[in-house]
N, C-alpha and C positions, 0 to 999 in steps of 0.2 A: 700743322696748322699754325697760323699767326693770329693772335687775339690781343685785344686790349682789356686788361683784367683789373677789377677793383678789389683791393684787399680789405679796405675798411672805409666806412662812410667818411666823407670829407677829404679823402686822399686823392691823389692823381691816379689816373689809369696808367697801368704799366704794360708795355708791349711784352708778350710772352710767346715763346715757340713751344708748342705741345705736339705730341703724336696725334695724327688724325684719329678722331673718335669713330667707333663702329656702331651703327644703328642697331638697337635691340628690337624685340618684338613690337610691332606697331609703329616703328620709327623710320625716318628717312634721313639721309645726310644731304645737306645742301652745300654747294659751292656758292658762297655768297657773292652776289653781284652788286648789291646796294643795300645800305641799312640806314633808315631815317634816324635823325637825331631829334628825339621827342622830349617834351618837357617832363614826362614821366621818368625818362632816363635821368634827368637832373634830380628828381625827387629821390631816386635810388642812390645816385652818387652822393648827394648832399645829406642823405640820412633822413629826409622827411618821411620816407617809407622805411620802416624798421628792417634791418637786414634779415633775410631769410636763408641766405646761403653765402658762404665765404670760402674762397674768393668767388666773385661773380663776373661774368662777361655780360654787360648790359646790351640792350638792343632788342626791339620788338616790332620794328617796321622793316621786315627783312624780305628781300627778293633774292632768290637763288635758283640754281638748276640742280635737279636731283642727280647725284652720281653714285648713290648706293641705297639699297632698299632692304630693310630688315624683314624678318619673318612676319607673317600675318598681315602683310600690306598688299592689298589687291587693287586699290583705286588709283595708285600713282606708280609711274614707271621711271626708270632711269632716263634722263633727258628732258623730263617735264620741267617747265618753269612755274614755280609756285611762290606764294607769299606766306610768311609766318607772322602772326599778329600777337597782340598782348596776351590773350587767353591761349595758353599752350595746351591745356587739357582740363576737362571737368570730370567729376567722378562718375556721372551717369546714373547715380543711385539715389541721391538726396531728393528731397521734395522739389527743390527748384529745378533740378535737371529733369525730373519726371514731368514737370509742368511747363517745360519749354523755356525756362529762365536760367539757362546754364551760366549766364553772366553773374548770377548770384550764388553759384555753387558753393556748398559748405566745405569742400575739399578741393580747391582748384590748384592749378599750376600756372605760372606766368613766365613767359619768355623774358629773360633779362632781369628777373627778380628772384624767382624761386628756382629757376634753372637757367643755364647759360643761354645767352641770346646771340645777336647778330653782329656785335662789334668784333668781327673776326672774318677770316676768309672761308671758314668752314663752320657748319652748325648742324646739330642734331635737332630734329623737330618731330612732333607727333603727326603722322600722316593725315589722320582724320581731321586735324585742326589747321591744315594748310589750305589755302585758297588758290584756285586757278587764276592766272593773270591774263587779262585781256591782251591779245597780241598787238593791239594798236598803241599800247602804252609802253614806253621804254622803262628799263629798270629804275633809273633815277626818278622818272616822273611818277611811277606807281608806288614807290616806297612810302612816301608820306601819307598816301591814301589808306595804308594798312592800319593806321591808328588815328592820326589827325583827321583824315577824311572820314573814317568810320565812326569815331566818337562824335564828330560834328553831325553826321547823318543821324545817329541815334538820338542825340539831343534835339535835333531839328524835328524829327518825327514825334517826339514827346511834346515839343512846343506846339506842334500843329494838330495834336490829337483830338482836341475837343471843340475848337472854334476856328473859323477862318483866320489866317494870318496874312495880312497885306503889308504890314510894316514890322520888320524884324530888326532888332538891335543885336549886335555882336560886340561883346566887351572883351578886349584883348585880341588885337587883330594880328595873330601869328599864323602858325601852320594850319591849325584847325579852322580858324575863322576865314582865312582867305580861300580855303577849299569850299567850305560851306556857302560862302557868299556867292560863288559861281553857280552852285546848284540852285540856291534859293532864287537868284535872279533869273535863271533859266525857267524856273517854275512860276515866274510872274510876280515875285515879291519885291518890295522896295526894301533895300538893306541899308542900315545905318551902322557905321563902323566907329567904335570907341577905342581909342588907343591910349598909350601912355601920353601924358601931357608933353607936347613938343615933339612927338615922334612923327615928323612930317614925312619920313620915308614910308612908314606904314600907312599913313593917311593918303599919300599919293598913290600907293599901290591899290588901296581900297577904291579910290575914285577911278583909277585906270581899269579896274575890273568891273566897274559899273555900279558901285554903291552910290546912292543918291546923296549921301552926306557922310562926312568924316570929321571927327573932332576928338578932343581930350575926354577921358573917362568921366570927368566930373561935370561935363557940359550937358545941358538939357537938349534933347533932340527937338527938331522943329515941330514935331507933332507927337501925340501919345503913341507908344508902341503897342502892337497887339501881343508881342512876345519878345523876350530877350534871352540870349544864351550867354553865360559868363564862362569864358575859357581861361582868363587870367586867374591865377591861384590866390586871389586877394579877397578876403572876406568883406572888406570895407565896400566892395562893389555891390553887395547884395542889397542894402537899403537904397543905394543910388539907382540900381536897376528897377527895384520895386516902385520907386518914385516915378520912373519913366514910363511904366506900362499903364495902360488904361484899366478901367474897371473890368474884371473878368479876365485880365491878362495873366500870363504865366512867365516866371523867371526860372530858367533851367541852369543848374550848376553843372558844367560839363567836365570838370577835372576830377582826378582821383585824389588830389590833395588840395586843400585850401586853408589859408590862415583863418583864424577864428572870426566868425561873423559877429560884429558888434551888436549891442542892444539897439533896437529901433522901435519907434512907436507903432502900436497896433494899427493905427490908421493907414500905414503903408501897405498892410496885408489885407485890410478890410475890403469890402466890396468885391469879394470872391476872387481876389488875386491869389495866385498859387505860387509856391516856391518848392521846386522839386530838384532831384539830382538824377544823374545817370551813373551807372556803375559798370565798368568793363564793357565787354562786347560779346556778341554771339556769332557763331558761324553764319547764321542766317542773315545777320546784319551785312556781312561781307558778300554773301550771295546776292543780296538785294542791291547793295550799294554800287559795287564795281561796274556792272552793266549800266546802271543809271548814270553814274559819273561819266562814262564814255559817251552816252547819249547826250548829256548836257554839255559836253566839251570841257569838262573840268581838267585843268592843267595846273600842276604845282609850280609855283615860283621858287626855284631851287638854287641854293648855294652849295657847291660840292666841296668836299675835303677828302684828302687821302685818309685811309684808315689810321695811319700813324699820327694824324693830327686830331684825333678824337677829343683830346683835352681842350684844344683850341676851339673846336666846334661847340663843345658844351659851354665853354666860357663865353663865346660869342652869343649863344642862345641866352645865357644867364643875363648878359648885358644888353640884350636887344640889338646886337650889332648887325644883324641881317634881317631882312623882311622875307616873309614866307617861311620856307622850310629849309633845314640843313640836311644833307645826305652824305654819309661816308661811303667811299668806294675803295674796296681793296685794291692794292697795286697802284700804279701811277694813273693819274687822270690828266 
C-alpha cells in the first residue's frame, strides 16, 4: 500500500510504501477511491488535536471498495462500496453508547487520529461503522459528505430542534457550510453565508448555491437570524453570532476544535438565546443524512488532488485557496 504518513504534529506528510494490511475480526479492507480533505485533518496535522498514535495516516472521509473481509463480518461483502467516517468505533458499553449517544462514547476510536485513516490507497476499517454509499453519488462527490456533510447535518438538526428556523446563518463557508446550505435551502430556509472578509470566491459560491445573502463574518445580516452554525474554528465568532440571532435563537458550534471564546456581555446570551456544540457523529446520522442529501440534490463543489499532493491540499485548505471541499484521489486523476 501507498500512504501519506504524519510522524509528528507540524511536520509534512511523507509518502510511504507498506505491506498491505490484513483485516482482523470485525474489520474490512478498503481499496480507497477518494478521501476528503477535512479541517479536522488539519487539526491533527497541526497538533491542535493532541497526537494519539504515531505515525498516523490522516483521513476520515473515505470512500472505497471492499477487497478483503475479516472474521465475524456478516453485513459487508467483497465488492461493496462503502464509506468510513470520523467515528471508527465505539465501545458499546458505556452509558453514552447504551443511551444511543455513541458520538460521546467514553472509549472511542477515530479514523485518521487514533487509527490509520484514508490518506492511502488501502485502509482497514471496522465493518459495523462503515456506511453504504448511494449509487447515484460518485466517489469524489460523496467523500466530503462523510464528515463535512454529516457534521453540518447534525448541527442543523440541533439548530432546528426547538423552534422553527426560517433564517439560518452559516459562519465559515467551506466544505460543511456549502453542503448544509443546499440541504437547508431545499427545506425552505433562507441561508445567510458569512465568510472570511474579502473572500469573494466563497461568497460567489454561496450566492450561486441559492443563499439569499453573503458577506464578511463581521457584517450584520439584513435581518435577525433564527439560528446560526459556526464552522470556522474561530472563537471570536461566537459573540458575533450571538449578536446576530434573535431572542430565543441558537448558535451551534460545529467544529471539533475552536480557538478560545472571548469574554462577552451576558446581554448577548440573555433572552433565552442558546449556545451549544456538536461532538463527532453517529452511524444513525449517516443513515439519516445520505438518503436525504440525495433527495435534496446536494452536490459537493470539489477540488481534486492526487494522493501524493496531500500536503498541498492541506496547505490550500489552511489558506482558503479553494472553495467547497478538497478530495484526494489515489493514482492519477
